[in-house]
KOLLUMKOL-47038 format. One line per 10 residues: for each residue y, z negated, x negated of N, C-alpha, C. Coordinates in steps of 0.1 Angstrom, whole numbers, plus 5000, padded with zeros to 4 digits. Each point is the difference from the previous one (the first is absolute). Example, Ala and Ser with C-alpha at 12.3 -4.5 7.8 and 13.67 -1.06 7.14 Angstrom:
2
4943,4922,4868,5012,5000,5009,5012,5000,4991  5011,5007,5004,5011,5000,4991,5011,4992,5008
This chain:
453
1736,7980,5938,5006,5002,5013,4996,4988,5009  5011,4994,5006,4997,4989,5009,4993,5005,5013  4991,4992,5005,4994,5003,5013,5010,4998,5012  4998,5009,5010,5009,4998,5012,4995,4989,5008  5009,4992,5005,4997,4989,5009,4995,5006,5014  4990,4993,5006,4997,5004,5013,5009,4993,5010  5003,5006,5011,5009,4996,5010,4994,4987,5006  5008,4991,5004,4996,4988,5007,5004,5000,5015  5004,5013,5005,5003,5001,5014,4987,5004,5008  4996,4992,5009,4988,5002,5008,5000,5013,5007
4988,5007,4999,4998,5013,5007,4989,5000,5010  5002,5004,5012,4989,5000,5010,4990,5012,4996  4988,4997,4998,4989,5010,4997,4990,5000,5009  4992,5010,4999,4988,5002,5010,4990,4989,4997  4995,4993,5010,4989,4991,4998,4988,5006,4993  4993,4992,4992,4988,5004,4993,4989,4990,5002  4988,5004,5002,4990,4990,5000,4986,5006,4998  4995,4998,4988,4986,5006,4996,4993,4987,4994  4989,5003,4995,4991,4990,4993,5007,4993,4988  5009,5009,4993,5006,4996,4987,5016,4998,5002
5005,5005,5010,5015,5000,5002,5004,4994,5013  5011,4993,5001,5007,4996,5012,5015,4998,4998  5008,5008,5008,5014,4999,4999,5004,4998,5015  5006,4988,5003,5003,4996,5013,5015,4995,5002  5008,5002,4989,5014,4995,5000,5009,5012,4995  5013,4997,5000,5009,5008,4992,4997,4998,4985  5003,5010,4993,4998,4999,4984,5014,5002,4994  5005,4991,4992,4994,4986,4997,5001,4992,5013  4992,4989,4999,5000,4991,5012,5013,4993,5001  5007,5000,5011,5013,4994,5001,5001,4985,4995
4989,4993,5004,5000,4986,4996,4999,4998,4985  4995,5010,4992,4998,4999,4986,5012,5004,4993  5010,5006,5006,5011,5006,4992,5009,4989,4994  5002,4988,5007,5008,4990,4993,4994,4995,4987  4987,4999,5000,4993,4996,4988,5001,5010,4989  4999,5013,5003,5002,5010,4990,5014,5001,4995  5009,4998,5009,5015,5000,4995,5003,4988,4992  4994,4989,5002,5001,4988,4992,4995,5002,4986  4989,5007,4999,4995,5004,4986,5008,5009,4993  5006,5010,5008,5010,5009,4993,5012,4993,4996
5004,4989,5006,5012,4993,4996,4998,4990,4989  4987,4995,4999,4997,4990,4989,4993,5005,4988  4993,5011,5000,4992,5005,4989,5008,5011,4992  4995,5004,4989,5005,5012,4993,4998,5012,5010  5010,5009,4999,4998,5012,5009,4987,5007,4997  4996,4999,4988,4987,5007,4996,4988,4996,5008  5000,4988,5007,4989,4996,5008,5000,5005,5014  5010,5009,5003,5001,5005,5014,4995,5014,5002  4992,5004,4992,4996,5014,5001,4988,5005,5008  4993,4990,5006,4988,5003,5007,5002,5001,5015
4991,5006,5007,5002,5003,5015,5001,4986,5007  5008,5000,5010,5005,4987,5007,4989,4994,5009  4989,4995,4993,4990,4993,5008,4998,4986,4993  5000,4989,5008,4997,4987,4994,4985,4998,5001  4993,5001,4990,4985,4998,4999,4997,4986,5004  4990,4998,5008,4996,4987,5005,4985,4997,4996  4992,5010,5003,4985,4998,4998,4994,5013,4996  4987,4999,4996,4994,5012,4997,4984,4998,5001  4993,5011,5002,4985,5000,5002,4995,5013,4995  4993,5000,4989,4994,5012,4994,5010,5010,4998
5001,5011,5006,5009,5011,4997,5011,5001,5010  5004,4988,5007,5011,5000,5009,5009,4988,4996  5013,5002,5003,5010,4988,4999,5006,5000,5014  5005,4987,5002,5006,4998,5014,5013,4992,4998  5009,5001,5010,5012,4991,5000,4997,4989,5011  5010,4992,5003,4998,4989,5009,5003,5004,5014  5002,5013,5002,5005,5004,5013,4990,5009,5008  4988,5000,4995,4990,5009,5006,4997,5015,4995  5007,5003,4989,4999,5013,4994,4989,4999,4989  4993,5011,4998,4990,5001,4989,5001,5014,4994
4999,5000,4986,5001,5013,4993,4987,5002,4992  4995,5012,5000,4990,5005,4991,5006,5001,4986  4996,4991,4991,5007,4998,4987,4995,5011,4990  5009,5009,4996,4998,5010,4990,5007,4996,4987  5005,4987,4999,5006,4996,4988,4993,4990,4991  4990,4993,5007,4993,4988,4993,5010,4991,4993  5011,4998,5006,5010,4991,4993,5005,5006,4987  5001,5013,4998,5003,5008,4988,4987,4998,4991  4989,5004,5005,4987,5001,4992,4995,4987,4995  5002,4989,5008,4996,4987,4996,4988,4995,5007
5001,5000,5014,4989,4994,5009,4988,5010,5001  4994,5003,4989,4989,5010,4999,4989,4997,5009  4997,4987,5002,4988,4996,5009,5004,4996,5014  5013,5004,5003,5005,4998,5014,5008,4987,5001  5007,5000,5011,5008,4988,5003,4992,4989,5006  5004,4988,4997,4994,4988,5006,4985,4999,4997  4996,5005,4989,4986,5000,4997,4994,4986,4999  4990,4997,5008,4995,4985,5001,4996,4995,4987  4994,5008,4991,4995,4995,4987,5012,4996,4992  5011,5007,5000,5011,4997,4992,5007,4987,5006
5001,5000,5013,5007,4988,5006,4992,4988,4997  4987,5001,5000,4992,4988,4997,5001,4996,4986  5001,5009,4991,5001,4997,4985,5015,4993,4998  5009,5005,5006,5013,4994,5000,5001,4986,5005  4994,4998,5012,5002,4987,5006,4991,4990,4994  4988,5004,4995,4991,4991,4993,5007,4994,4988  5007,5008,4992,5006,4996,4988,5012,4991,5004  5007,5004,5011,5011,4992,5004,4996,4986,5004  4989,5000,5008,4996,4988,5005,4993,4991,4989  4996,5006,4990,4995,4992,4988,5012,4993,4993
5012,5004,5003,5011,4995,4994,5004,5006,4986  4994,5011,4998,5003,5008,4987,5007,5013,5003  5013,5001,4998,5007,5012,5002,5008,5005,4989  5000,4991,4988,5007,5005,4988,4993,4993,4988  5000,5007,4989,4992,4994,4988,5006,5005,4987  5011,5008,5000,5005,5006,4987,4988,5007,4994  4999,4996,4986,4988,5006,4993,4988,4990,4998  5001,4990,5007,4988,4990,5000,4988,5008,5007  4988,4998,4995,4989,5008,5006,4998,4995,5014  4996,5010,5009,4995,4997,5013,4987,5009,5003
4992,4994,5009,4988,5007,5003,5003,5014,5006  5011,5001,5008,5004,5013,5006,5003,5010,4989  5008,4996,4990,5003,5009,4989,4987,5005,4993  4992,4990,4996,4987,5003,4993,4992,5010,5007  4998,4998,5013,4991,5010,5007,5007,5013,5001  5014,5002,5002,5006,5013,5001,5000,5007,4987  5003,4993,4989,5000,5007,4987,4986,5005,4997  4990,4991,5003,4986,5004,4997,4997,5012,5007  5003,5001,5013,4996,5011,5009,5008,5013,4996  5013,4999,4997,5006,5013,4996,4995,5005,4986
4997,4991,4992,4995,5004,4986,4986,5007,5002  4992,4995,5009,4987,5006,5002,5001,5015,5006  5012,5004,5005,5002,5012,5006,5006,5011,4991  5003,4996,4987,5007,5007,4991,4991,5009,4991  5003,5013,4997,4993,5007,4991,5005,4997,4986  4991,4999,4991,5004,4998,4985,5009,5012,4995  5009,4996,4991,5002,4988,4994,5009,4989,5007  5004,5003,5012,5008,4990,5007,4992,4987,5002  5006,4989,4996,4991,4988,4998,5007,4987,5005  5013,5001,5002,5007,4987,5003,5010,5003,5011
5003,4988,5008,5009,5001,5012,5011,4990,4999  5013,5004,5001,5011,4991,5000,5006,5000,5014  4999,4989,5007,5005,5000,5014,5015,4996,5001  5008,5008,5005,5015,4997,5001,5003,5001,5015  5013,5004,5003,5005,4998,5014,5004,5013,5006  5007,5008,4992,5006,5013,5007,4996,5012,4992  5000,5012,5006,4998,5012,4992,5009,5002,4988  5013,4997,5002,5009,5001,4989,4997,4991,4989  4995,4988,5003,4996,4991,4989,4988,5005,4992  4991,5007,5008,4988,5006,4994,5004,5012,4990
5009,5009,5005,5004,5011,4992,5008,4995,4988  5009,4990,5002,5007,4995,4989,4991,4994,4989  4989,4994,5004,4991,4994,4990,4993,5011,4993  4997,5012,5006,4993,5011,4994,5010,5005,4989  5013,5001,5004,5009,5006,4990,5001,4990,4987  5000,4988,5003,5001,4989,4990,4988,5001,4991  4988,5002,5006,4988,5000,4991,4999,5012,4992  5005,5011,5005,5000,5013,4992,5009,4999,4988  5012,4994,5002,5009,4998,4989,4996,4990,4990  4994,4990,5005,4995,4989,4991,4989,5005,4991
4991,5009,5005,4990,5006,4991,5006,5007,4988  5010,5007,5003,5006,5008,4988,5008,4990,4990  5006,4991,5006,5007,4990,4991,4990,4992,4992  4989,4996,5006,4990,4992,4993,4993,5009,4989  5001,5013,5002,4994,5009,4990,5010,5004,4989  5012,4994,5001,5010,5003,4989,5007,5013,5002  5001,5004,5013,5006,5013,5003,5012,4999,5010  5011,4994,4995,5012,4996,5009,5006,5013,5007  4998,5012,4993,5007,5012,5006,4991,5006,5010  4988,4995,5002,4990,5005,5010,5002,4993,5013
5011,5003,5007,5004,4992,5011,5003,5008,5013  4998,5012,5000,5004,5009,5011,4989,5000,5011  5005,4997,5012,4991,5001,5012,5002,5012,5008  4990,5009,5001,5001,5012,5008,4995,4998,5014  5008,5003,5010,4997,5000,5014,5003,5013,5007  4999,5001,5012,5001,5012,5007,5011,5001,5010  5006,5012,5001,5010,5002,5010,4997,4997,5014  5008,4992,5007,4997,4996,5014,4990,4989,5001  4995,4995,4990,4990,4988,5000,5009,4988,5005  4993,4991,5006,5007,4987,5003,4991,4989,4995
5006,4991,4992,4992,4989,4994,5005,4986,5003  5010,4999,5010,5005,4987,5004,5015,5000,4998  5005,4988,5003,5015,4999,5001,5006,4990,4989  4993,4995,4991,5005,4992,4990,5004,5009,4989  5007,4995,4990,5007,5008,4989,4991,5009,4993  4989,4995,4994,4992,5009,4993,4993,5010,5009  4995,4996,5011,4994,5008,5011,5009,5011,5004  5013,4997,5001,5009,5011,5005,5003,5010,4989  5001,4994,4988,5002,5009,4988,4988,5009,4998  4989,4996,5003,4987,5008,4998,5000,5009,5012
5005,4997,5012,4999,5009,5012,5007,5013,4997  4995,5010,5008,5005,5014,4998,5010,5005,5010  5007,4990,5007,5010,5004,5009,5014,4995,4995  5008,5009,4995,5013,4996,4993,5008,4992,5010  5002,5003,5012,5009,4993,5010,4996,4985,5001  4987,4997,4998,4997,4986,5001,5003,4991,4989  5004,5006,4988,5003,4992,4988,5013,5002,4995  5009,5006,5008,5014,5000,4996,5006,4987,4996  4996,4989,5007,5005,4987,4997,4995,4994,4986  4989,5006,4996,4994,4995,4987,5004,5009,4988
5005,5012,5002,5003,5009,4990,4987,5006,4995  5002,5009,4991,4988,5007,4994,4996,4992,4986  4988,5003,4996,4995,4995,4988,4992,5010,4992  5004,5002,4988,4992,5010,4993,4986,4997,4997  4997,4988,5003,4985,4995,4998,4992,5005,5012  5005,5004,5011,4993,5005,5011,5003,5015,5002  4991,5009,5001,5001,5014,5002,4991,5004,5011  5005,5010,5008,4992,5005,5011,4996,5015,4997  4988,5003,5006,4995,5014,4999,4996,5004,5015  5000,5013,5003,4996,5004,5013,4987,4995,5005
4999,4996,5012,4986,4996,5006,4994,5012,5005  4987,5003,4997,4994,5011,5004,4995,5000,5014  5010,5002,5010,4997,4998,5014,4997,5014,5007  5003,5011,4993,4998,5012,5006,5011,5004,5011  5010,4991,5001,5010,5002,5010,5013,5001,4993  5005,4989,4996,5013,5000,4992,4997,5004,4986  4988,5000,4995,4996,5005,4987,4988,5009,5002  5003,5013,5000,4990,5010,5004,4989,5001,4989  5004,4999,4988,4990,5002,4989,4994,4986,4997  4987,4999,5004,4993,4987,4998,4992,4999,4987
5002,5009,4991,4993,4999,4987,5005,4989,4992  4992,4995,4990,5005,4989,4991,5009,5005,4990  5001,5014,4998,5011,5006,4991,5013,4995,5004  5003,4997,5012,5013,4997,5005,5003,4986,4994  4991,4990,5000,5002,4988,4994,5005,5000,4986  4992,5008,4992,5004,5001,4985,5012,5007,4998  5003,5011,5008,5012,5007,4998,5012,4991,5005  4999,4993,5010,5011,4992,5004,5004,4989,4989  4990,4995,4994,5003,4990,4990,5007,5007,4988  4995,5012,4996,5005,5007,4989,5015,5004,5003
5002,5005,5013,5014,5003,5003,5010,4988,5000  4995,4988,5002,5008,4989,5000,5001,4993,4985  4993,5007,4991,5000,4995,4986,4992,4988,4997  4990,4998,5008,4991,4989,4998,4989,5003,4991  4999,4991,4990,4988,5001,4991,4988,4992,5007  4989,5007,5002,4989,4994,5007,4995,4987,4994  5002,4999,4987,4995,4988,4993,5009,4988,5002  5012,5002,5006,5009,4989,5004,4998,4995,5014  4991,5006,5007,4996,4996,5013,4990,4989,5000  5004,4988,5006,4991,4989,5000,4991,4999,5013
5005,5006,5010,4993,5001,5012,5004,5011,5010  4991,5003,5009,5003,5010,5010,4995,4994,5014  5009,4999,5009,4997,4994,5013,5003,5009,5011  4990,5002,5008,5002,5008,5012,4994,4994,5013  5005,5003,5012,4994,4997,5012,4987,5009,5002  4988,4994,5003,4989,5008,5000,5002,5011,5011  5005,4996,5012,5006,5010,5009,5014,4996,5002  5009,5010,5000,5014,4997,5001,5004,4996,5013  5006,4988,5001,5003,4994,5013,5008,5009,5009  5010,5008,4994,5009,5007,5009,4994,5013,5005
4987,5004,4995,4995,5012,5005,4984,4999,5002  4994,4989,4997,4986,4997,5002,4991,5010,4993  5005,5005,4988,4993,5010,4993,4993,4994,4987  4988,5001,4999,4992,4995,4987,5003,5009,4988  4999,4995,4988,5000,5008,4988,4987,5010,5003  5002,5012,4995,4988,5008,4999,4991,4994,4990  4986,5001,5003,4991,4993,4991,5001,5005,4986  5001,5014,4998,5001,5004,4986,5012,4996,4993  5012,4997,5008,5012,4995,4994,4997,4985,4995  4994,4993,5009,4997,4986,4997,4991,4998,4987
4990,5010,4999,4991,5000,4989,5008,5004,4987  5009,5009,5001,5008,5005,4988,5009,4988,4997  5005,4993,5009,5009,4989,4997,4994,4989,4993  4987,4997,5003,4992,4990,4993,4998,5004,4985  4996,5012,4999,4998,5005,4986,5013,4999,4992  5011,5004,5006,5013,5000,4993,5004,4985,4995  4998,4991,5010,5003,4986,4996,4991,4995,4990  4986,5004,4999,4991,4996,4990,5005,5006,4987  5004,5012,5000,5005,5007,4987,5012,4993,4995  5009,4996,5008,5013,4995,4995,5001,4984,5001
4989,4994,5002,4999,4985,5001,5009,4995,5010  5001,5006,5011,5009,4995,5011,4992,4994,5011  5005,4990,5006,4993,4992,5011,5001,5008,5012  4989,5003,5007,5000,5008,5013,5000,4989,5012  5010,5002,5007,5002,4990,5011,5001,5008,5013  4992,4994,5010,5000,5006,5013,5006,4990,5010  5011,5004,5007,5005,4992,5011,4992,5002,5013  4992,4990,5002,4991,5001,5013,5004,4990,5010  5013,4997,5000,5005,4990,5010,4997,5005,5014  5002,5013,5002,4997,5007,5013,4985,5004,5001
4995,5005,4989,4988,5007,5000,4986,4992,4999  5003,4988,4994,4988,4992,4997,4993,4994,5013  4987,4997,4998,4992,4994,5010,4998,5008,5013  4997,5013,4997,4994,5008,5011,5009,5010,5007  5014,4999,4997,5009,5009,5009,4997,5015,4998  4995,5004,4987,4999,5014,4998,4986,5005,5003  4991,4992,5005,4986,5004,5002,4991,4997,4988  5006,4993,4991,4992,4995,4988,5005,4986,4998  4994,4991,4995,5003,4986,4997,5014,5000,4992  5001,5008,4990,5013,5002,4993,5003,5015,4999
5012,5003,5001,5004,5014,5000,4996,5007,4987  5000,4993,4988,4997,5007,4988,4986,5005,4999  4991,4994,5009,4987,5004,5001,4998,5016,5004  5010,5005,5006,5000,5014,5003,5001,5009,4988  5004,4994,4988,5002,5008,4988,4988,5000,4990  4992,4991,5003,4988,4998,4990,5005,4993,4987  5011,4992,5001,5004,4994,4987,5003,4986,5003  5003,4991,4990,5003,4987,5002,5013,4997,4992  5010,4994,5006,5013,4997,4993,4999,4987,4992  5010,4997,4992,5000,4987,4992,5005,4988,5009
5010,5004,5009,5005,4989,5009,5002,5006,5014  4998,4991,5010,5002,5005,5014,5009,4989,5007  5010,5004,5007,5008,4992,5008,4995,5001,5014  4997,4988,5006,4995,5000,5015,5008,4991,5008  5001,5003,5013,5007,4991,5009,4996,5005,5014  5010,4999,5009,4998,5004,5014,4986,4997,5006  4992,5010,4999,4987,4998,5007,4989,4991,4994  5005,4993,4990,4990,4990,4993,4998,4988,5008  5011,4995,5009,4999,4986,5004,5000,5000,5016  5001,5011,5007,5000,4998,5015,5013,4996,5006
5011,5000,4992,5013,4996,5005,5007,4989,4994  4993,4993,4991,5006,4989,4992,5006,5005,4988  5011,4992,4994,5006,5005,4988,4992,4998,4988  4993,5010,4995,4991,4999,4988,4999,5014,4995  5000,5001,4986,4998,5013,4993,4992,4996,4988  4997,5010,4993,4991,4998,4988,5002,5011,4989  4997,4997,4988,5000,5009,4989,4985,4999,4995  4994,5012,4999,4987,5002,4996,5000,5005,4985  4994,4995,4991,5001,5005,4986,4989,4998,4991  5001,5006,4989,4989,4999,4989,5002,4987,4993
4989,4997,4994,4999,4987,4992,5011,5000,4990  5002,5010,4993,5011,5001,4989,5013,4997,5006  5004,5007,5010,5013,4999,5005,5003,4987,5007  4990,4995,5007,5002,4987,5008,4998,4988,4992  4997,5002,4987,4998,4988,4991,5011,4999,4990  5011,5008,5000,5010,4999,4991,5009,4988,5000  5002,4995,5013,5008,4988,5002,4991,4988,5001  5004,4989,4993,4992,4988,5001,5003,4991,5011  4994,4988,5001,5002,4991,5011,5014,4997,5003  5004,5001,5013,5014,4997,5003,5010,5010,4997
4996,5011,4994,5010,5011,4996,5002,5011,5010  4991,5001,5010,5002,5010,5010,4994,4995,5014  5009,4993,5007,4996,4993,5012,5011,5004,5011  4997,4994,5012,5009,5003,5011,4999,4988,5010  5011,4995,5004,5000,4987,5008,4990,5001,5012  5001,5012,5007,4991,5001,5012,4988,5008,4997  4997,5003,4987,4988,5007,4997,4987,4994,5006  4992,5008,5007,4988,4995,5005,5001,4989,5009  5011,5000,5009,5001,4989,5010,4987,4999,5007  4995,4988,5002,4987,4999,5006,4998,5006,5013
5010,4998,5010,4998,5006,5013,5000,5016,4999  5009,5005,4991,5000,5014,4999,4987,5005,4994  4995,4993,4990,4987,5003,4994,4988,4999,5010  5000,4991,5008,4989,4999,5010,5001,5011,5010  5013,5004,5004,5002,5012,5009,4995,5012,4993  5003,5002,4988,4996,5012,4993,4985,5001,4999  4994,4989,4997,4985,5000,4999,4994,5004,5013  5005,4995,5011,4996,5003,5014,5002,5015,5003  5011,5004,4996,5004,5015,5002,4991,5009,4993  4997,4997,4986,4991,5009,4993,4985,4999,5006
4996,4988,5005,4987,4999,5006,4999,5009,5012  5010,5000,5008,5000,5008,5012,5000,5015,4997  5007,5004,4990,5001,5014,4995,4985,5004,4996  4993,4991,4993,4986,5004,4996,4991,5000,5012  5001,4989,5008,4990,4998,5011,5001,5011,5010  5012,5005,5003,5002,5009,5010,5001,5015,4995  4998,5002,4987,5000,5013,4993,5013,5008,5003  5011,4993,4998,5013,5005,5004,5005,5011,4990  4995,4998,4987,5003,5012,4991,4994,5013,5005  4988,4999,5005,4992,5011,5005,5007,5006,5012
5005,4990,5009,5007,5004,5012,5013,5009,4997  5007,4995,4989,5012,5007,4996,4997,5014,4995  4988,5002,4993,4996,5013,4996,4995,5008,5011  4993,4994,5010,4996,5008,5012,5010,5005,5008  5011,4992,5002,5011,5004,5009,5011,5008,4993  4998,5002,4987,5011,5009,4993,5001,5013,5007  4990,5007,5003,5000,5013,5006,5008,5000,5014  4996,4989,5008,5006,4999,5013,5016,4998,4998  5004,4991,4990,5014,4998,4999,5008,5012,4995  4993,5007,4990,5007,5012,4995,5001,5011,5011
4989,5002,5007,5001,5010,5011,5011,4997,5010  5000,4987,5004,5010,4996,5009,5014,5002,4995  5003,4997,4987,5013,5001,4994,5004,5015,5000  4990,5009,4997,5003,5013,5000,5004,5006,5014  4993,4995,5010,5004,5003,5014,5014,4996,5003  5004,4988,4996,5014,4994,5001,5009,5010,4994  4997,5005,4987,5009,5008,4992,5001,5013,5008  4990,5006,5006,5000,5013,5007,5009,4998,5012  4999,4989,5006,5008,4997,5013,5014,4998,4997  5004,4997,4988,5014,4996,4997,5009,5012,4999
4995,5012,5000,5009,5011,5000,5007,5002,4987  4993,4997,4989,5004,5002,4986,5009,4988,4995  5001,4990,5008,5008,4988,4995,4992,4992,4991  4987,5000,5000,4990,4993,4991,4996,5012,4990  5004,4999,4988,4997,5011,4991,4988,4997,4991  4995,4988,4999,4990,4997,4991,4992,4988,5004  4987,5001,5000,4991,4988,5003,4990,4998,4990  4997,4988,4995,4990,4997,4990,4995,4986,5003  4988,4997,4996,4994,4987,5002,4987,4999,4993  4995,4988,5000,4987,4996,4995,4995,4988,5007
4987,5000,5003,4995,4988,5007,5008,4997,5013  5004,4988,5003,5008,4997,5011,5015,4999,4997  5005,5009,4993,5014,5001,4999,5005,5014,4999  5010,5003,5007,5006,5014,5000,5015,4999,5001  5007,5010,4994,5014,5000,5000,5004,5014,5005  5010,5000,5009,5005,5012,5006,5015,5002,4996  5003,5011,4992,5014,5001,4995,5009,5009,5010  5011,4994,5003,5010,5007,5008,5010,5005,4991  5000,5013,4997,5009,5006,4990,5005,5013,5006  5011,5005,4996,5006,5013,5004,4990,5011,4997
4998,5009,5010,4990,5010,4998,5001,5008,4987  4988,5001,4993,5000,5008,4988,5005,4992,4988  5004,4988,5001,5006,4992,4989,4992,4986,5000  5004,4993,4991,4997,4985,4998,5012,4991,5003  5010,5005,5006,5013,4993,5003,4997,4992,5013  5003,4986,4998,4996,4991,5011,5007,5004,5014  4993,4997,5011,5006,5002,5013,4996,4988,5008  5007,4988,4997,4995,4988,5005,5002,4997,5015  5010,5007,5005,5003,4997,5015,4989,5001,5009  4992,5011,4998,4988,5001,5009,4990,4990,4997
4997,4996,4988,4991,4991,4997,5003,4986,5006  5013,4996,5000,5005,4988,5006,4997,5000,5015  5004,5012,5006,4998,5002,5015,4985,4999,5004  4992,5006,4991,4986,4999,5004,4995,4986,4999  5003,4992,4991,4996,4986,4999,5006,4993,5013  5012,5002,5004,5006,4994,5011,4991,5004,5013  4998,5012,5002,4992,5004,5012,4985,4994,4999  4994,4999,4989,4987,4995,4999,5000,4985,5004  5010,4993,4996,5001,4986,5005,5001,4999,5015  5008,5009,5006,5001,5001,5014,4988,5003,5008
4991,5007,4993,4987,5004,5006,4988,4991,4996  5002,4990,4992,4990,4991,4997,4992,5002,4988  5006,5008,4990,4994,5002,4987,5009,4993,4990  4995,4992,4992,5008,4992,4990,5000,5007,4987  5012,5004,4996,5003,5007,4986,5011,4992,4994  4999,5000,4986,5012,4994,4993,5010,5011,4997  5012,4995,4997,5011,5010,4998,4996,5011,4990  5006,5012,5001,4998,5011,4990,5003,4995,4985  4992,5005,4991,5000,4995,4986,5002,5013,4992  5000,4997,4987,4999,5011,4990,5014,5006,4997
4999,5012,4994,5012,5007,4996,5009,5003,5012  5011,4995,5000,5011,5002,5010,4995,4995,5014  4990,4990,5000,4995,4995,5012,4994,5010,5010  4993,5010,4994,4996,5011,5008,4985,5000,5003  4992,4989,4996,4986,5000,5001,4995,4990,5010  4992,5004,5010,4994,4990,5009,4985,4998,4995  4996,4988,4999,4987,4997,4995,4991,4995,5011  4988,5004,5001,4990,4995,5009,4989,4992,4992  4999,4987,5001,4990,4993,4992,4996,4988,5009  4991,5002,5010,4995,4989,5008,4991,4990,4993
4996,4989,5006,4990,4992,4994,4988,5007,4998  4992,4997,4989,4987,5007,4997,4990,4998,5011  5002,4991,5009,4991,4997,5010,5001,5010,5012  5010,5008,5000,5003,5009,5012,4988,5009,5003  4998,5002,5013,4989,5008,5005,5005,5015,5001  4992,5009,5000,5003,5014,5002,5007,5002,5013  4996,4993,5011,5006,5000,5013,5015,4997,4999  5002,4988,4994,5014,4995,4999,5008,5009,4992  4995,5005,4988,5008,5008,4991,5004,5013,5007  4990,5007,5008,5003,5012,5007,5011,4998,5011
4999,4989,5006,5010,4997,5011,5014,5000,4994  5002,4992,4989,5013,4999,4994,5006,5013,4995  4990,5008,4993,5004,5013,4995,5004,5009,5011  4993,5000,5011,5004,5008,5012,5014,4996,5006  5003,4987,4999,5014,4996,5004,5010,5006,4991  4998,5000,4987,5009,5005,4990,5001,5015,5002  4990,5006,5003,5001,5015,5002,5009,5004,5011  4998,4991,5011,5009,5003,5012,5014,4998,4996  5004,4989,4992,5013,4998,4996,5005,5011,4991  4993,5005,4991,5003,5011,4991,5004,5012,5009
4992,5003,5010,5003,5012,5008,5013,4998,5007  5003,4987,5005,5013,4997,5006,5011,5002,4991  4999,4998,4987,5011,5000,4991,5005,5014,4998
């Protein structure tokens, strides 16, 4: 389902001014409307789905335009700016490399790449042992699919090629990533492939039975021989509802993959590097996967992603056989290194864990104030999703979700457009640096809006 465009007609709103928020103009700002109209005329329509604010600058957990307005950022640029906006350490890392005259290197070694790979490798639990730096989350998930299939081919098992993923999972927008994804509407353009099958995700909402029996029964119902499965890939927490796998389910999945010699892949593009209150989301399950796709929070805002894998899987391709033009870009690598150092120095993983209860409590209050329009709330660490569905059902009710985002922007809280099934979910995922004071303020604003709805 396509997202609804936000209106570009300026609206007069109540002025706002607090420590974290300031609204002093009409929204959208009249002077900014010609710029946004130009973008809508020149870019694909798909790029026009976010609230009508021209971002100009940012500081920690706030973003500002050029007209005097400031928003408390509950988006983190879609889970990217984990250590906050305008972070001095990241700015310095970027400018130092640029001033050095080194801003691209292809696969030639650089000190920035060496430091980052060494750092990430030191953070990994065995048997994860190698890091492949690429550019986007889609590139990382596609690489995982490639490695899982390659393992079976190298073992002389060409029929062992099925990738199992989960309904409503999102793994990116490239061909393999969309075929692997669990949202049929997103892959109409690509068609279906018998080599990719989906099973229900145990979220306790759209799939009430969260036992591992459902996984095995779903494969059996689709006529899938478990020994033909080369890999299983799932979002550690599902992006459209912020729900982690139950720990027992994750443990059973690890055993199933071992039994059937399938590669276990976790898509941690959203979950990795502290978002869930642990360094990696799979650490909630007490298991270790064979491959991990990372992105978003790894680099503090620069385009960089990574595949983390075992020695066996990451050594199947020889020199020059698995590379990327912008892989390990030196400026992006330096930014990622600075980002990870801040996460560690300021105990931001622990901050996400500490504030989980505050975020969930606030989201439940927003749900209660909504008069039944928000039917489900779930989250982990510093991410929560609120589902707007028709009462007593899982049927999307996106209009109210869209209106809530629009009202939040007018009151100085930055959210991105509704996501997930039917565009019915609002996600709250601020920078991991956010204070309890700022978090409570923003949640209070959303509670007021929910009551107005």
